FIBALUM-464350 format. One line per field, with one value per residue: x, y, z of N, C-alpha, C, O in turn. Coordinates in steps of 0.02 Angstrom, whole numbers, plus 50000, padded with zeros to 5 digits. Each point is the difference from the previous one (the first is absolute). Last residue first. Layout:
# residues N
n_xx: [X / ...]
n_yy: [Y / ...]
n_zz: [Z / ...]
ca_xx: [X / ...]
ca_yy: [Y / ...]
ca_zz: [Z / ...]
c_xx: [X / ...]
c_yy: [Y / ...]
c_zz: [Z / ...]
o_xx: [X / ...]
o_yy: [Y / ...]
o_zz: [Z / ...]
This chain:
# residues 168
n_xx: [52111 / 49869 / 49896 / 49701 / 49799 / 49723 / 49969 / 49979 / 49961 / 49864 / 49805 / 49717 / 49780 / 49844 / 50101 / 49909 / 49742 / 49970 / 50028 / 49791 / 49794 / 50024 / 49947 / 49746 / 49878 / 50130 / 50124 / 50170 / 50103 / 49899 / 49884 / 50175 / 50143 / 50309 / 50238 / 50053 / 50195 / 50274 / 50066 / 50053 / 50252 / 50210 / 50014 / 50131 / 50278 / 50119 / 49909 / 49910 / 49909 / 49861 / 49805 / 49777 / 49699 / 49753 / 49697 / 49763 / 49778 / 49955 / 50156 / 50291 / 50149 / 50110 / 50259 / 50251 / 50110 / 50162 / 50287 / 50187 / 50101 / 50231 / 50273 / 50141 / 50158 / 50276 / 50213 / 50151 / 50117 / 50154 / 49829 / 49891 / 49778 / 49744 / 49730 / 49703 / 49765 / 49753 / 49742 / 49764 / 49838 / 50061 / 50205 / 50223 / 50172 / 50166 / 50165 / 50239 / 50142 / 49917 / 49985 / 49895 / 50055 / 49884 / 50023 / 49993 / 50100 / 50199 / 49960 / 49790 / 49925 / 49792 / 49904 / 49898 / 50080 / 49880 / 50066 / 50018 / 50302 / 50066 / 49939 / 49846 / 49875 / 49933 / 50196 / 50086 / 50224 / 50293 / 50186 / 49980 / 50160 / 50273 / 50075 / 50040 / 50246 / 50222 / 50012 / 50114 / 50275 / 50127 / 49914 / 49856 / 49706 / 49726 / 49843 / 49754 / 49887 / 49852 / 50009 / 50217 / 50272 / 50194 / 50236 / 50109 / 50185 / 50116 / 50270 / 50194 / 50206 / 50116 / 49954 / 50004 / 49800 / 49761 / 49706 / 49816 / 49733 / 49731 / 49758 / 49827]
n_yy: [47641 / 49997 / 50245 / 50138 / 50088 / 49841 / 49781 / 49765 / 49796 / 49932 / 49870 / 49925 / 49929 / 49925 / 50095 / 50213 / 49924 / 49820 / 50077 / 50106 / 49846 / 49884 / 50133 / 50024 / 49802 / 49910 / 49814 / 49780 / 49774 / 49748 / 49795 / 49824 / 49952 / 50065 / 49837 / 50029 / 50189 / 49922 / 49832 / 50045 / 50059 / 49797 / 49852 / 50090 / 49963 / 49757 / 49855 / 49754 / 49743 / 49805 / 49848 / 49962 / 49999 / 50065 / 50076 / 49973 / 49918 / 49699 / 49790 / 50032 / 49887 / 49733 / 49918 / 50027 / 49814 / 49767 / 50004 / 49975 / 49752 / 49858 / 50048 / 49891 / 49759 / 49978 / 50171 / 50210 / 50181 / 50209 / 50246 / 50162 / 50106 / 50024 / 50080 / 50054 / 50114 / 50155 / 50103 / 50186 / 50161 / 50302 / 50099 / 49784 / 49813 / 49744 / 49817 / 49801 / 49837 / 49761 / 49739 / 49726 / 49692 / 49736 / 49702 / 49774 / 49807 / 50091 / 50138 / 50210 / 50256 / 50234 / 50199 / 50271 / 50221 / 50193 / 50243 / 50200 / 50103 / 50272 / 50273 / 50263 / 50214 / 50204 / 50114 / 50112 / 50187 / 49895 / 49956 / 49722 / 49791 / 49936 / 49834 / 49715 / 49872 / 49941 / 49754 / 49750 / 49924 / 49886 / 49726 / 49850 / 50175 / 50140 / 50188 / 50133 / 50253 / 50174 / 50067 / 50131 / 49996 / 49765 / 49854 / 49715 / 49798 / 49722 / 49847 / 49892 / 49733 / 49813 / 49823 / 49900 / 50033 / 50136 / 50039 / 50022 / 50042 / 49882 / 50010 / 50015]
n_zz: [48615 / 49725 / 49843 / 49942 / 49913 / 50001 / 50149 / 50119 / 50041 / 49737 / 49879 / 49918 / 50152 / 50150 / 50279 / 50194 / 50124 / 50225 / 50277 / 50167 / 50138 / 50263 / 50246 / 50132 / 50176 / 50263 / 50112 / 50081 / 50008 / 50126 / 49805 / 49802 / 49823 / 49992 / 49901 / 49705 / 49868 / 49912 / 49771 / 49711 / 49867 / 49954 / 49751 / 49760 / 49935 / 49876 / 49748 / 49947 / 49898 / 49952 / 49858 / 49800 / 49989 / 49822 / 50025 / 49879 / 49965 / 49992 / 49856 / 50036 / 50222 / 50013 / 49899 / 50142 / 50189 / 49938 / 49973 / 50215 / 50116 / 49900 / 50072 / 50230 / 50004 / 49910 / 50125 / 50093 / 50148 / 49841 / 49947 / 50238 / 50120 / 50146 / 49854 / 50016 / 49824 / 50014 / 49838 / 50023 / 49975 / 49993 / 50197 / 50052 / 50122 / 50017 / 50177 / 49998 / 50068 / 49825 / 49942 / 49905 / 49975 / 49890 / 49994 / 49832 / 49887 / 49784 / 49737 / 50003 / 50165 / 50046 / 50208 / 50096 / 50189 / 50197 / 50162 / 50112 / 50046 / 50014 / 49892 / 50000 / 49804 / 49932 / 49737 / 49809 / 50095 / 50095 / 50151 / 50113 / 49866 / 50070 / 50224 / 49997 / 49930 / 50183 / 50159 / 49917 / 50024 / 50231 / 50110 / 50055 / 50043 / 49979 / 50137 / 50131 / 50036 / 49955 / 49695 / 49838 / 50116 / 50091 / 50114 / 50048 / 50130 / 49955 / 49997 / 49833 / 49968 / 49970 / 50292 / 50215 / 50253 / 49976 / 49951 / 49748 / 49927 / 49859 / 49882 / 49863]
ca_xx: [50047 / 50010 / 50067 / 50043 / 50051 / 50028 / 49961 / 50020 / 50013 / 50071 / 50036 / 50073 / 50029 / 49953 / 50033 / 50068 / 49997 / 49977 / 50056 / 50053 / 49978 / 50002 / 50070 / 50026 / 49977 / 49934 / 49999 / 49952 / 50036 / 50029 / 49957 / 49961 / 49932 / 49954 / 50001 / 49957 / 49933 / 49999 / 50001 / 49935 / 49953 / 50014 / 49976 / 49927 / 49981 / 50010 / 50061 / 49988 / 50022 / 50063 / 50045 / 50052 / 50071 / 50043 / 50071 / 50044 / 50015 / 49959 / 49931 / 49975 / 49989 / 49940 / 49943 / 49990 / 49970 / 49930 / 49964 / 49990 / 49951 / 49934 / 49981 / 49973 / 49937 / 49947 / 50014 / 49940 / 49976 / 50049 / 50003 / 50053 / 50056 / 50065 / 50047 / 50072 / 50032 / 50070 / 50042 / 50041 / 49972 / 49952 / 49941 / 50008 / 49940 / 49981 / 49948 / 49955 / 50024 / 50042 / 49969 / 50044 / 49968 / 50047 / 49975 / 49983 / 49940 / 50019 / 50062 / 49984 / 50062 / 50023 / 49995 / 50014 / 49984 / 50037 / 49961 / 49928 / 49981 / 50055 / 49999 / 50061 / 49999 / 49955 / 49984 / 49948 / 49933 / 49971 / 50013 / 49966 / 49928 / 49994 / 50006 / 49938 / 49948 / 50013 / 49983 / 49927 / 49979 / 50004 / 50068 / 50046 / 50053 / 50055 / 50012 / 50065 / 50009 / 50001 / 49946 / 49944 / 49959 / 49986 / 49936 / 50007 / 49938 / 49975 / 49927 / 49979 / 49965 / 50041 / 49972 / 50042 / 50072 / 50035 / 50064 / 50034 / 50071 / 50041 / 50041 / 49983]
ca_yy: [49999 / 49932 / 49979 / 49986 / 50052 / 50026 / 50046 / 50070 / 50004 / 49991 / 50064 / 49994 / 50014 / 49978 / 49951 / 50022 / 50056 / 49974 / 49962 / 50048 / 50036 / 49953 / 49990 / 50062 / 50002 / 50028 / 50072 / 50042 / 50057 / 50037 / 50055 / 49979 / 49986 / 50047 / 49990 / 49943 / 50023 / 50055 / 49978 / 49973 / 50056 / 50040 / 49961 / 50003 / 50067 / 50014 / 50039 / 50070 / 50053 / 49989 / 50057 / 49971 / 50016 / 49956 / 50004 / 50034 / 50069 / 50044 / 49976 / 50021 / 50073 / 50013 / 49976 / 50046 / 50061 / 49986 / 49992 / 50067 / 50035 / 49971 / 50023 / 50068 / 49995 / 49972 / 49933 / 49968 / 49952 / 49946 / 49957 / 50020 / 49952 / 50033 / 49953 / 50012 / 49949 / 49987 / 49967 / 49946 / 49934 / 49986 / 50042 / 50069 / 50021 / 50070 / 50016 / 50056 / 50037 / 50057 / 50062 / 50058 / 50064 / 50054 / 50069 / 50029 / 49971 / 49969 / 49962 / 49935 / 49987 / 49930 / 49967 / 49928 / 49976 / 49944 / 49941 / 50007 / 49930 / 49953 / 49942 / 49961 / 49942 / 50014 / 49940 / 49962 / 50030 / 50011 / 50070 / 50044 / 49999 / 50031 / 50072 / 50021 / 50003 / 50057 / 50062 / 50004 / 50013 / 50073 / 50022 / 49947 / 49987 / 49956 / 49957 / 49970 / 49932 / 50007 / 49962 / 49994 / 50061 / 50035 / 50034 / 50069 / 50035 / 50053 / 50014 / 50046 / 50058 / 50039 / 50003 / 49972 / 50011 / 49954 / 50030 / 49976 / 50009 / 50039 / 49962 / 49930]
ca_zz: [50055 / 50025 / 49979 / 50057 / 50008 / 49939 / 49960 / 50012 / 50072 / 50019 / 49997 / 50002 / 49934 / 49948 / 49957 / 49985 / 49953 / 49935 / 49972 / 49982 / 49940 / 49944 / 49983 / 49969 / 49930 / 49990 / 50015 / 49965 / 49974 / 50057 / 50024 / 50057 / 49978 / 50033 / 50072 / 50016 / 50018 / 50048 / 50070 / 50019 / 49999 / 50060 / 50058 / 49999 / 50022 / 50071 / 50003 / 49986 / 50045 / 50035 / 50011 / 50042 / 49995 / 50040 / 49981 / 50047 / 49977 / 50042 / 49994 / 49934 / 50003 / 50039 / 49962 / 49944 / 50028 / 50018 / 49936 / 49973 / 50041 / 49985 / 49933 / 50007 / 50038 / 49957 / 49977 / 49974 / 50048 / 50008 / 49941 / 49954 / 49997 / 50010 / 50031 / 49999 / 50041 / 49984 / 50048 / 49974 / 50011 / 49946 / 50008 / 49976 / 49965 / 50006 / 49953 / 50013 / 50059 / 49981 / 50023 / 50007 / 50017 / 50017 / 49999 / 50065 / 50030 / 50063 / 49990 / 49970 / 49964 / 50000 / 49936 / 50000 / 49933 / 49971 / 49979 / 50004 / 49994 / 49991 / 50045 / 49997 / 50045 / 50056 / 50039 / 49964 / 50009 / 49934 / 49981 / 50047 / 49984 / 49934 / 50009 / 50033 / 49947 / 49957 / 50037 / 50002 / 49931 / 49991 / 49985 / 50019 / 49951 / 50018 / 49943 / 49990 / 50028 / 50073 / 50031 / 49953 / 50007 / 49937 / 50007 / 49979 / 49981 / 50043 / 49997 / 50051 / 49974 / 49954 / 49933 / 49948 / 50005 / 50044 / 50019 / 50060 / 49985 / 50045 / 50046 / 49996]
c_xx: [49968 / 50046 / 50016 / 50067 / 50046 / 50052 / 50037 / 49961 / 50018 / 50008 / 50073 / 50034 / 50075 / 50028 / 49956 / 50035 / 50069 / 49998 / 49981 / 50059 / 50055 / 49981 / 50006 / 50072 / 50025 / 49982 / 49930 / 50005 / 49954 / 50040 / 50030 / 49958 / 49955 / 49927 / 49951 / 49998 / 49953 / 49930 / 49992 / 49998 / 49928 / 49951 / 50011 / 49971 / 49924 / 49979 / 50010 / 50067 / 49981 / 50015 / 50061 / 50053 / 50041 / 50072 / 50038 / 50068 / 50036 / 50007 / 49952 / 49927 / 49972 / 49983 / 49934 / 49938 / 49988 / 49965 / 49926 / 49963 / 49984 / 49945 / 49932 / 49977 / 49968 / 49933 / 49941 / 50019 / 49935 / 49979 / 50048 / 50006 / 50053 / 50054 / 50068 / 50036 / 50076 / 50026 / 50071 / 50046 / 50041 / 49970 / 49949 / 49935 / 50008 / 49936 / 49980 / 49945 / 49954 / 50020 / 50045 / 49959 / 50052 / 49960 / 50057 / 49976 / 49984 / 49941 / 50020 / 50062 / 49993 / 50063 / 50028 / 49991 / 50020 / 49975 / 50048 / 49959 / 49923 / 49973 / 50059 / 49996 / 50063 / 49995 / 49955 / 49979 / 49945 / 49930 / 49972 / 50009 / 49962 / 49926 / 49992 / 50001 / 49932 / 49948 / 50009 / 49977 / 49924 / 49981 / 50000 / 50073 / 50046 / 50052 / 50061 / 50000 / 50072 / 50009 / 49994 / 49939 / 49937 / 49955 / 49988 / 49931 / 50017 / 49935 / 49981 / 49926 / 49971 / 49965 / 50039 / 49971 / 50036 / 50075 / 50033 / 50067 / 50039 / 50071 / 50041 / 50043]
c_yy: [50017 / 49997 / 49930 / 49976 / 49988 / 50054 / 50023 / 50045 / 50072 / 50009 / 49987 / 50068 / 49993 / 50009 / 49975 / 49953 / 50022 / 50055 / 49972 / 49964 / 50048 / 50034 / 49952 / 49993 / 50062 / 50000 / 50026 / 50072 / 50050 / 50060 / 50039 / 50058 / 49978 / 49989 / 50044 / 49988 / 49943 / 50024 / 50057 / 49984 / 49977 / 50058 / 50040 / 49964 / 50008 / 50070 / 50025 / 50036 / 50070 / 50059 / 49980 / 50054 / 49956 / 50020 / 49952 / 50008 / 50041 / 50074 / 50044 / 49979 / 50025 / 50074 / 50013 / 49980 / 50052 / 50062 / 49988 / 49998 / 50069 / 50035 / 49972 / 50025 / 50069 / 49997 / 49974 / 49932 / 49966 / 49948 / 49941 / 49949 / 50027 / 49946 / 50034 / 49943 / 50008 / 49949 / 49989 / 49972 / 49942 / 49930 / 49988 / 50039 / 50073 / 50012 / 50072 / 50003 / 50058 / 50039 / 50057 / 50059 / 50054 / 50062 / 50048 / 50071 / 50026 / 49970 / 49962 / 49957 / 49930 / 49995 / 49929 / 49971 / 49926 / 49987 / 49946 / 49939 / 49994 / 49928 / 49954 / 49943 / 49959 / 49942 / 50019 / 49936 / 49964 / 50029 / 50016 / 50074 / 50049 / 50003 / 50037 / 50076 / 50016 / 50007 / 50061 / 50064 / 50007 / 50019 / 50076 / 50018 / 49946 / 49996 / 49958 / 49955 / 49976 / 49933 / 50011 / 49968 / 49995 / 50060 / 50043 / 50032 / 50072 / 50028 / 50057 / 50016 / 50041 / 50060 / 50049 / 50004 / 49965 / 50014 / 49952 / 50035 / 49979 / 50005 / 50047 / 49958]
c_zz: [50062 / 50059 / 50027 / 49975 / 50059 / 50016 / 49938 / 49953 / 50019 / 50076 / 50019 / 49992 / 50004 / 49930 / 49943 / 49951 / 49979 / 49948 / 49931 / 49967 / 49976 / 49935 / 49942 / 49979 / 49965 / 49926 / 49986 / 50024 / 49964 / 49978 / 50059 / 50026 / 50057 / 49979 / 50038 / 50075 / 50020 / 50016 / 50050 / 50075 / 50016 / 50005 / 50064 / 50060 / 50001 / 50023 / 50072 / 50006 / 49975 / 50045 / 50039 / 50005 / 50045 / 49988 / 50045 / 49967 / 50053 / 49981 / 50040 / 49991 / 49934 / 50003 / 50037 / 49960 / 49945 / 50028 / 50014 / 49933 / 49972 / 50040 / 49980 / 49932 / 50007 / 50036 / 49959 / 49971 / 49978 / 50051 / 50008 / 49943 / 49953 / 50001 / 50002 / 50035 / 49991 / 50050 / 49974 / 50054 / 49974 / 50006 / 49946 / 50009 / 49982 / 49959 / 50013 / 49947 / 50018 / 50063 / 49978 / 50024 / 50008 / 50019 / 50019 / 49992 / 50069 / 50037 / 50063 / 49990 / 49971 / 49957 / 50007 / 49930 / 50000 / 49929 / 49976 / 49982 / 50000 / 50000 / 49984 / 50052 / 49990 / 50050 / 50058 / 50037 / 49964 / 50008 / 49931 / 49981 / 50044 / 49979 / 49934 / 50010 / 50029 / 49945 / 49955 / 50036 / 49997 / 49929 / 49993 / 49987 / 50027 / 49945 / 50018 / 49938 / 49987 / 50035 / 50075 / 50034 / 49957 / 50013 / 49939 / 50006 / 49983 / 49975 / 50047 / 49995 / 50058 / 49970 / 49957 / 49930 / 49943 / 49997 / 50049 / 50011 / 50061 / 49975 / 50043 / 50047]
o_xx: [50032 / 50010 / 50054 / 50004 / 50045 / 49990 / 50060 / 49986 / 49977 / 49962 / 50015 / 49978 / 50031 / 49984 / 50017 / 50042 / 50012 / 50019 / 50040 / 50028 / 50012 / 50033 / 50040 / 50019 / 50017 / 50043 / 49957 / 50015 / 50024 / 50015 / 49981 / 50024 / 49939 / 49958 / 49987 / 49950 / 49951 / 49980 / 49966 / 49950 / 49960 / 49977 / 49956 / 49953 / 49973 / 49971 / 49953 / 50041 / 49993 / 49956 / 49998 / 50026 / 49981 / 50021 / 49978 / 50016 / 49989 / 49971 / 49942 / 49960 / 49954 / 49942 / 49951 / 49959 / 49949 / 49942 / 49957 / 49959 / 49942 / 49947 / 49959 / 49947 / 49939 / 49948 / 49951 / 50029 / 49965 / 50036 / 49986 / 49992 / 49985 / 50003 / 50022 / 49982 / 50023 / 50003 / 50011 / 50011 / 49986 / 49962 / 49940 / 49947 / 50014 / 49992 / 49987 / 50007 / 49988 / 49965 / 50060 / 49945 / 50059 / 49942 / 50044 / 50007 / 49978 / 50008 / 50025 / 49996 / 50015 / 50000 / 50033 / 49957 / 50058 / 49940 / 50058 / 49942 / 49972 / 49952 / 50024 / 49982 / 50027 / 49972 / 50014 / 49954 / 49941 / 49957 / 50005 / 49955 / 49954 / 49978 / 49967 / 49949 / 49959 / 49979 / 49956 / 49954 / 49974 / 49974 / 49947 / 50046 / 50007 / 49985 / 50053 / 49950 / 50037 / 49988 / 49948 / 49944 / 49948 / 49947 / 50034 / 49951 / 50038 / 49968 / 50036 / 49982 / 50004 / 50031 / 50032 / 50033 / 49987 / 50025 / 49969 / 50033 / 50010 / 50021 / 50007 / 49982]
o_yy: [50002 / 49946 / 49974 / 49964 / 50040 / 50041 / 49992 / 49982 / 50026 / 50036 / 49951 / 50041 / 50031 / 49960 / 49950 / 50021 / 50015 / 49989 / 50004 / 50024 / 50005 / 49991 / 50011 / 50023 / 49997 / 49999 / 49963 / 50014 / 50046 / 50044 / 50058 / 50057 / 49993 / 50044 / 49988 / 49975 / 50011 / 49999 / 49992 / 50014 / 50041 / 50017 / 50001 / 50024 / 50032 / 50006 / 50027 / 49983 / 50011 / 50034 / 49955 / 50023 / 49984 / 50012 / 49983 / 49964 / 50060 / 50043 / 50008 / 50038 / 50041 / 50020 / 50023 / 50042 / 50034 / 50013 / 50030 / 50044 / 50020 / 50015 / 50035 / 50033 / 50007 / 50015 / 50036 / 49996 / 49970 / 49951 / 49946 / 49940 / 50016 / 49958 / 50029 / 49979 / 50011 / 50013 / 50000 / 50031 / 49943 / 49979 / 50012 / 49970 / 50041 / 49973 / 50020 / 49974 / 50012 / 49998 / 50000 / 50012 / 49987 / 50006 / 49983 / 50031 / 49963 / 49968 / 49944 / 49938 / 49951 / 50020 / 49983 / 50022 / 49984 / 49999 / 50013 / 49994 / 49965 / 49984 / 49997 / 50012 / 49996 / 50008 / 50046 / 49966 / 50011 / 49967 / 50057 / 50040 / 50035 / 50051 / 50052 / 50033 / 50032 / 50055 / 50043 / 50033 / 50047 / 50055 / 50031 / 49963 / 49992 / 50011 / 50027 / 49966 / 50028 / 49995 / 49985 / 50021 / 50027 / 49993 / 50050 / 49971 / 50033 / 49972 / 50016 / 50049 / 49978 / 50037 / 50046 / 49978 / 49942 / 50030 / 49980 / 50022 / 50040 / 49963 / 50060 / 49944]
o_zz: [50052 / 50028 / 49986 / 49950 / 50012 / 50045 / 49995 / 49943 / 50051 / 50032 / 50033 / 49960 / 50044 / 49955 / 49968 / 49961 / 49941 / 49942 / 49953 / 49951 / 49940 / 49950 / 49954 / 49946 / 49940 / 49956 / 49975 / 50058 / 49967 / 50040 / 50010 / 50001 / 49990 / 50011 / 50059 / 50026 / 50035 / 50058 / 50050 / 50034 / 50022 / 50055 / 50044 / 50032 / 50045 / 50054 / 50029 / 50043 / 49940 / 50026 / 50042 / 49950 / 50056 / 49943 / 50055 / 49953 / 50007 / 50032 / 49982 / 49971 / 50000 / 49995 / 49970 / 49982 / 50002 / 49984 / 49969 / 49986 / 49998 / 49973 / 49971 / 49995 / 49989 / 49970 / 49990 / 49945 / 50041 / 50011 / 49976 / 50011 / 49943 / 50045 / 49950 / 50055 / 49945 / 50060 / 49939 / 50052 / 50017 / 49956 / 50010 / 50010 / 50043 / 49945 / 50057 / 49945 / 50059 / 50051 / 50016 / 49976 / 50012 / 49980 / 50039 / 49947 / 50044 / 50052 / 49996 / 50003 / 50033 / 49942 / 50049 / 49963 / 50015 / 49988 / 49986 / 50021 / 50042 / 50036 / 49944 / 50058 / 49945 / 50054 / 50038 / 49978 / 50014 / 50029 / 49977 / 50014 / 49978 / 49973 / 49996 / 49989 / 49967 / 49983 / 49998 / 49978 / 49968 / 49989 / 49993 / 50019 / 50061 / 49941 / 50015 / 49985 / 49960 / 50060 / 50029 / 49989 / 50018 / 50031 / 49990 / 49976 / 50035 / 49956 / 50047 / 49968 / 50058 / 49961 / 50025 / 49952 / 49984 / 49953 / 50050 / 49954 / 50046 / 49955 / 49985 / 50018]
């Protein structure tokens, strides 16, 4: 719904993440948003992912003006359900953001979507997402046979070392 401006001296880090799920770029305004986009992209139940996908508008009757809010991401699940996501650490949610999140939750519930306000991802998990995410670009594509072999090898969870290995 809107662009992600980039300018000298800004305090956040906007950019584009190439989602393997859709083969398209997903915008982000912070590393927190990027990490949650990657988390959705690695979820096998997600079939679609978009950033800042729509505006929710409402009337602030107390102040006599209109308000609007665009969620950071929207994910479509393989079963057709939707998930709206706002990324904000709990200690950075002020009264204005809290109202926006409440309105987004109400609208999501009315549409039978899920809604989440998410904070930071555990650092090791985020690092484990970032590494393979860098290879989602088609220029890193391998043959279909190789893809099938790798998918087959990792289809069933298994210990890193074989049974009976001494780990050394």
